[in-house]
N, C-alpha and C positions, 0 to 999 in steps of 0.2 A: 673158315673164320671161326674164332672162339666166341662163345656167348656165356654170360653169367646167367645162371638159372635163378630167376627172381621168385618163382612159385613152382613148387615141386612137380615133377612129372609123376603122374599117378603110379604108385607102386615102387617108385625109385627115389624116395625121399632124400637119400644121401648124395645124389648127384647135384653138384653145385656149379659145375662148369662143363660145357659141351662144345664139341667142334662139329660144324656142319660142312659137309662136302657134297657137292652136286655130282651125280653120275651122268645124268642126261636130263632131257626135258621133263621126264616123268619121275625118276627115282633120285633120291639122295640118301646119304647115310648121316646118322647122328651118333657120335661116340662121346662118352664121358671123357674128360680131359685126362683122367688116370687110366683110361683104357679098359675099365672093368665092365662097362655096359655099352651095347651098340644097338641101334634101331635102324630099320629101313623105313624111309619116309617116302611119301607120295605127294606130288604137287596136285592138289585136288582140281585145280583149274585146267589141267591137261586132260581131265577125264569128264568133267561135268560142270554144269552151272552150279556154283557154290557160293552162297552168301549167308551171312548170319550177323547178328548184332553182337559186336565184341563187348563182353561184360565191362562195365565201368571200372571195376576193381583191376582188371587186367590192363585196361587203358592207362590207368593211373600208375600202376606198378611199373609198367614199361615206359612211362612218360611218352605215350603216343598222342600225337596231334594230327591235324589234317595234312601236314607237310612231312610227316614221318615216312621213312622208307621201311615198309613192313612186308614181311614174307609170311606165308601161311603154309603149313605142311600137315599131313595126317600120318599117323603111324600105321604101317602095314605089317601083317603077319604073313610072311612069305611061305608058300606051299609049293609042292611039286605035283603037277605042273603049275607054272606061274599064274595061269588064269584062275586057279583055285584060291589064290591069295586073297585075304580079306583086309578091308580098310575100315578104320574107325573114324567116321566123319563127325562124331559128336564130341570129340575131345581134341580139337586142333591145337597144334603147336604154333605159337605166335612169336616171330622174331623181329625185333626192332634193330635194323642195321645201323641206325644213327648212333645208338649208345651201346651196341653189342650186348643186349639183354634179351631174354626169352622167357616165356611162361606157357603153361598149358591152360587153355580155357576149357571149361566143361559146360557144354550147352544142354539146355533142358529139352528133352525130346518132345514135350508138349508144345514148345514154341518152334520146334524144327521137325515136324512130322515126316518130312521127306528125307531125313538123314538117319543113317543107321550106325550101330556099333560095330558090325562085322559084315559089311557089304562086299560081296565077291567082285574082284576086279573084272572078271569076264562080263559082268553086267554092263560095263562101260566101254570096253575095248572090243572093236569089231574084228 
């Protein structure tokens, strides 16, 4: 499914449209609509308890309410071997399926001390 990027993905300000494709329960891919940029995403809920307060600005930007169908993913940096790959839990990607929009939220580490910028996947997978 394609999504309009309503707030830039950090470091990729020119990306305005992305396509999300699920690989399995844990991994998905995110590719810019022009094919110039690609990310590997992780479903954080398949790995750990993951909760945060969605910033109001993101909620308003994506027109999210209590009935919205929302998905949350985190960007992973894939390594070899796979269990050395790292996940950024402090900058989740938020997708509103109802209106096909997405944005990246940046969480304050002070408010989320249990979340890291580069946590190895082996920490969560047995």
